[in-house]
C-alpha positions as a Python dict, from the first residue, in 0.01 Angstrom:
ca = {
    (1, 'M'): (0, 0, 0),
    (2, 'L'): (-234, -276, 120),
    (3, 'R'): (-73, -275, 465),
    (4, 'K'): (-116, 102, 492),
    (5, 'R'): (-480, 74, 389),
    (6, 'M'): (-550, -191, 649),
    (7, 'I'): (-378, 2, 929),
    (8, 'N'): (-546, 331, 840),
    (9, 'S'): (-884, 161, 801),
    (10, 'F'): (-855, 10, 1147),
    (11, 'L'): (-752, 342, 1303),
    (12, 'I'): (-1025, 540, 1127),
    (13, 'L'): (-1298, 290, 1212),
    (14, 'S'): (-1183, 267, 1575),
    (15, 'L'): (-1178, 645, 1619),
    (16, 'T'): (-1514, 682, 1447),
    (17, 'G'): (-1667, 410, 1664),
    (18, 'L'): (-1543, 575, 1981),
    (19, 'I'): (-1685, 910, 1877),
    (20, 'I'): (-2020, 761, 1774),
    (21, 'F'): (-2080, 566, 2095),
    (22, 'Y'): (-1885, 736, 2371),
    (23, 'F'): (-1846, 1105, 2290),
    (24, 'P'): (-2106, 1386, 2299),
    (25, 'N'): (-2298, 1459, 1981),
    (26, 'W'): (-2113, 1785, 1929),
    (27, 'V'): (-1787, 1591, 1889),
    (28, 'Y'): (-1957, 1377, 1625),
    (29, 'L'): (-2062, 1702, 1456),
    (30, 'L'): (-1705, 1833, 1461),
    (31, 'L'): (-1581, 1513, 1299),
    (32, 'A'): (-1845, 1543, 1025),
    (33, 'V'): (-1763, 1911, 965),
    (34, 'F'): (-1389, 1838, 955),
    (35, 'L'): (-1431, 1562, 695),
    (36, 'I'): (-1670, 1773, 488),
    (37, 'I'): (-1425, 2065, 482),
    (38, 'L'): (-1140, 1838, 369),
    (39, 'A'): (-1360, 1675, 104),
    (40, 'L'): (-1475, 2015, -27),
    (41, 'K'): (-1117, 2143, -37),
    (42, 'E'): (-1013, 1837, -238),
    (43, 'F'): (-1313, 1867, -470),
    (44, 'F'): (-1242, 2231, -554),
    (45, 'G'): (-875, 2146, -601),
    (46, 'I'): (-968, 1878, -855),
    (47, 'I'): (-1193, 2118, -1046),
    (48, 'E'): (-940, 2402, -1044),
    (49, 'S'): (-674, 2168, -1184),
    (50, 'K'): (-873, 2182, -1507),
    (51, 'G'): (-861, 2561, -1511),
    (52, 'I'): (-1221, 2610, -1400),
    (53, 'F'): (-1290, 2910, -1175),
    (54, 'T'): (-1469, 2820, -852),
    (55, 'Y'): (-1593, 3004, -546),
    (56, 'K'): (-1416, 2758, -321),
    (57, 'Y'): (-1412, 2978, -10),
    (58, 'L'): (-1785, 3038, -29),
    (59, 'G'): (-1835, 2669, -100),
    (60, 'I'): (-1620, 2556, 193),
    (61, 'I'): (-1772, 2802, 441),
    (62, 'A'): (-2133, 2738, 336),
    (63, 'G'): (-2066, 2366, 304),
    (64, 'S'): (-1924, 2344, 656),
    (65, 'L'): (-2228, 2527, 798),
    (66, 'I'): (-2491, 2296, 647),
    (67, 'P'): (-2426, 2012, 900),
    (68, 'V'): (-2411, 2272, 1180),
    (69, 'V'): (-2753, 2408, 1088),
    (70, 'I'): (-2892, 2053, 1082),
    (71, 'Y'): (-2734, 1974, 1419),
    (72, 'L'): (-2874, 2290, 1580),
    (73, 'N'): (-3222, 2183, 1474),
    (74, 'L'): (-3202, 1814, 1568),
    (75, 'G'): (-2968, 1831, 1866),
    (76, 'E'): (-3042, 2168, 2021),
    (77, 'G'): (-3403, 2232, 1922),
    (78, 'Y'): (-3343, 2541, 1710),
    (79, 'P'): (-3582, 2613, 1418),
    (80, 'D'): (-3528, 2407, 1103),
    (81, 'V'): (-3364, 2654, 862),
    (82, 'E'): (-3177, 2394, 654),
    (83, 'P'): (-3375, 2462, 328),
    (84, 'L'): (-3351, 2839, 381),
    (85, 'F'): (-2975, 2821, 442),
    (86, 'I'): (-2920, 2620, 122),
    (87, 'I'): (-3129, 2871, -74),
    (88, 'I'): (-2924, 3161, 68),
    (89, 'A'): (-2599, 2982, -23),
    (90, 'C'): (-2727, 2937, -379),
    (91, 'L'): (-2828, 3305, -388),
    (92, 'F'): (-2482, 3419, -281),
    (93, 'T'): (-2325, 3203, -552),
    (94, 'F'): (-2511, 3404, -812),
    (95, 'V'): (-2446, 3738, -639),
    (96, 'L'): (-2072, 3673, -643),
    (97, 'Q'): (-2094, 3613, -1018),
    (98, 'F'): (-2236, 3963, -1058),
    (99, 'A'): (-1926, 4105, -891),
    (100, 'R'): (-1677, 3940, -1126),
    (101, 'R'): (-1494, 4190, -1345),
    (102, 'G'): (-1380, 4174, -1702),
    (103, 'E'): (-1494, 3949, -1983),
    (104, 'V'): (-1593, 3624, -1819),
    (105, 'K'): (-1752, 3343, -2017),
    (106, 'D'): (-1772, 3063, -1764),
    (107, 'H'): (-2044, 3193, -1533),
    (108, 'V'): (-2266, 2888, -1569),
    (109, 'I'): (-1980, 2645, -1511),
    (110, 'S'): (-1858, 2827, -1199),
    (111, 'I'): (-2209, 2843, -1054),
    (112, 'A'): (-2281, 2480, -1138),
    (113, 'V'): (-1957, 2352, -984),
    (114, 'T'): (-2003, 2550, -662),
    (115, 'L'): (-2362, 2432, -620),
    (116, 'L'): (-2261, 2076, -705),
    (117, 'A'): (-2010, 2084, -421),
    (118, 'L'): (-2274, 2206, -176),
    (119, 'F'): (-2522, 1934, -268),
    (120, 'Y'): (-2302, 1643, -375),
    (121, 'I'): (-2059, 1663, -85),
    (122, 'S'): (-2180, 1882, 200),
    (123, 'W'): (-2554, 1817, 196),
    (124, 'F'): (-2528, 1445, 115),
    (125, 'L'): (-2270, 1382, 389),
    (126, 'S'): (-2475, 1591, 633),
    (127, 'F'): (-2727, 1309, 636),
    (128, 'F'): (-2485, 1140, 878),
    (129, 'I'): (-2606, 1398, 1131),
    (130, 'K'): (-2971, 1319, 1055),
    (131, 'I'): (-2913, 945, 1087),
    (132, 'K'): (-2737, 990, 1422),
    (133, 'F'): (-3049, 1154, 1568),
    (134, 'L'): (-3287, 879, 1456),
    (135, 'P'): (-3390, 618, 1718),
    (136, 'G'): (-3091, 387, 1755),
    (137, 'G'): (-2892, 630, 1542),
    (138, 'E'): (-2549, 512, 1658),
    (139, 'K'): (-2613, 158, 1536),
    (140, 'L'): (-2770, 285, 1215),
    (141, 'V'): (-2454, 481, 1135),
    (142, 'V'): (-2236, 176, 1202),
    (143, 'Y'): (-2461, -44, 987),
    (144, 'L'): (-2451, 204, 698),
    (145, 'V'): (-2073, 243, 706),
    (146, 'L'): (-1999, -130, 737),
    (147, 'V'): (-2236, -242, 461),
    (148, 'T'): (-2116, 34, 228),
    (149, 'K'): (-1743, -1, 290),
    (150, 'I'): (-1737, -383, 277),
    (151, 'A'): (-1824, -338, -89),
    (152, 'D'): (-1509, -129, -140),
    (153, 'V'): (-1298, -397, 28),
    (154, 'A'): (-1454, -677, -175),
    (155, 'A'): (-1424, -484, -501),
    (156, 'Y'): (-1055, -427, -433),
    (157, 'F'): (-966, -787, -349),
    (158, 'V'): (-1191, -961, -602),
    (159, 'G'): (-1089, -719, -876),
    (160, 'S'): (-720, -757, -792),
    (161, 'Y'): (-716, -1138, -785),
    (162, 'I'): (-974, -1257, -1037),
    (163, 'G'): (-1082, -941, -1222),
    (164, 'K'): (-1047, -983, -1599),
    (165, 'H'): (-1325, -780, -1757),
    (166, 'N'): (-1313, -401, -1733),
    (167, 'L'): (-1634, -240, -1613),
    (168, 'I'): (-1616, 109, -1767),
    (169, 'P'): (-1254, 162, -1874),
    (170, 'R'): (-1309, 517, -2000),
    (171, 'I'): (-1405, 620, -1646),
    (172, 'S'): (-1208, 384, -1422),
    (173, 'P'): (-959, 152, -1595),
    (174, 'K'): (-896, -58, -1284),
    (175, 'K'): (-1257, -141, -1196),
    (176, 'T'): (-1375, -479, -1317),
    (177, 'V'): (-1706, -655, -1363),
    (178, 'E'): (-1590, -929, -1125),
    (179, 'G'): (-1496, -674, -860),
    (180, 'T'): (-1833, -500, -889),
    (181, 'V'): (-2024, -828, -859),
    (182, 'G'): (-1809, -925, -560),
    (183, 'A'): (-1881, -589, -398),
    (184, 'L'): (-2256, -634, -438),
    (185, 'I'): (-2250, -987, -297),
    (186, 'A'): (-2038, -873, -1),
    (187, 'S'): (-2281, -590, 80),
    (188, 'I'): (-2580, -823, 68),
    (189, 'L'): (-2416, -1089, 284),
    (190, 'L'): (-2298, -843, 548),
    (191, 'A'): (-2632, -658, 549),
    (192, 'L'): (-2803, -990, 624),
    (193, 'F'): (-2541, -1107, 873),
    (194, 'I'): (-2556, -797, 1095),
    (195, 'K'): (-2927, -719, 1052),
    (196, 'G'): (-2972, -787, 1424),
    (197, 'L'): (-2761, -480, 1497),
    (198, 'I'): (-3049, -254, 1395),
    (199, 'K'): (-3324, -515, 1442),
    (200, 'I'): (-3463, -528, 1090),
    (201, 'S'): (-3627, -809, 897),
    (202, 'F'): (-3461, -1032, 639),
    (203, 'N'): (-3641, -851, 357),
    (204, 'H'): (-3531, -507, 474),
    (205, 'A'): (-3173, -628, 514),
    (206, 'L'): (-3176, -780, 166),
    (207, 'I'): (-3310, -461, 10),
    (208, 'L'): (-3058, -247, 197),
    (209, 'G'): (-2773, -479, 97),
    (210, 'I'): (-2865, -448, -270),
    (211, 'M'): (-2937, -76, -251),
    (212, 'L'): (-2622, 18, -61),
    (213, 'G'): (-2407, -217, -267),
    (214, 'V'): (-2524, -64, -594),
    (215, 'T'): (-2532, 303, -491),
    (216, 'G'): (-2196, 272, -317),
    (217, 'Q'): (-2037, 158, -643),
    (218, 'V'): (-2215, 438, -830),
    (219, 'G'): (-2067, 686, -581),
    (220, 'D'): (-1721, 540, -641),
    (221, 'L'): (-1764, 567, -1017),
    (222, 'A'): (-1904, 920, -990),
    (223, 'E'): (-1589, 1045, -822),
    (224, 'S'): (-1376, 852, -1071),
    (225, 'L'): (-1565, 1028, -1351),
    (226, 'I'): (-1487, 1370, -1203),
    (227, 'K'): (-1119, 1287, -1148),
    (228, 'R'): (-1086, 1133, -1493),
    (229, 'D'): (-1239, 1439, -1657),
    (230, 'C'): (-997, 1666, -1469),
    (231, 'G'): (-694, 1442, -1523),
    (232, 'V'): (-639, 1371, -1153),
    (233, 'K'): (-550, 1032, -1005),
    (234, 'D'): (-631, 1092, -636),
    (235, 'S'): (-844, 1362, -474),
    (236, 'G'): (-560, 1438, -232),
    (237, 'M'): (-289, 1294, -11),
    (238, 'S'): (-457, 1329, 328),
    (239, 'L'): (-474, 956, 400),
    (240, 'S'): (-178, 732, 326),
    (241, 'G'): (-293, 429, 130),
    (242, 'F'): (-625, 587, 29),
    (243, 'G'): (-537, 914, -137),
    (244, 'G'): (-770, 1182, -10),
    (245, 'V'): (-1072, 1207, 218),
    (246, 'L'): (-1298, 1225, -86),
    (247, 'D'): (-1147, 900, -215),
    (248, 'M'): (-1227, 736, 116),
    (249, 'M'): (-1585, 868, 138),
    (250, 'D'): (-1695, 863, -226),
    (251, 'S'): (-1901, 545, -188),
    (252, 'L'): (-2088, 699, 108),
    (253, 'L'): (-2200, 1011, -78),
    (254, 'F'): (-2509, 846, -226),
    (255, 'T'): (-2566, 565, 23),
    (256, 'T'): (-2600, 801, 320),
    (257, 'P'): (-2908, 1002, 208),
    (258, 'I'): (-3067, 695, 46),
    (259, 'F'): (-3022, 492, 365),
    (260, 'Y'): (-3171, 775, 572),
    (261, 'F'): (-3486, 801, 363),
    (262, 'Y'): (-3530, 423, 346),
    (263, 'V'): (-3511, 396, 725),
    (264, 'K'): (-3746, 690, 773),
    (265, 'L'): (-4005, 571, 519),
    (266, 'F'): (-4005, 196, 566),
    (267, 'I'): (-3842, 97, 895),
    (268, 'L'): (-3935, 371, 1139),
    (269, 'K'): (-4278, 446, 990),
}
């Protein structure tokens, strides 16, 4: 399992790096859309395993169009209709509820789950598009991914070898306090070590290391909470050694928008 993880991690990071630096922006968009579609499909599959009705096709179609709308604005100069598009997607979620026949008692749950997928997965991950179009966006994306994912690596190894105290066993039995602390330390150290990549100060790197280390672990736990509640171990089987795409990207769901706003507000001001 460890060998598969290492091989797949190397291949994924290599392919992503090539696309970020050497391919046109529309290829980067296609990669983002592809991953978002797979993550949405896995998310709706998890929810439906609990017997909850979802509008997965609406969710997948609308969710895949959110990054496209953002790209058309930032990359092609089209009007910014991102907020309007999200509002329309929310509107259609309610309209589809009106069309359901028979005695249905789970309207609120179905609406809530569909909208959660649009925001939690599609919109949050679409911030990768926004980061790419910031000044020095390619290096910002690399910095974000490395600092976030090093925490996952550290949590796995530290938790496996010296982890003794469970963090929140009712949500994730395998996560330990030691692994979480190791993840945070790893994020901070790497954020400081590669701060020259995006030319930021020591203080900014320290803050980003702490912020990404903490929110990345929260993202991991958030997905574990959803899977635990639905009685699912992995979000899917798309990636050997990882489980599903959502399992691979869960720690990035919160770090990506938070990183974007921090850079916009405090670094590029």
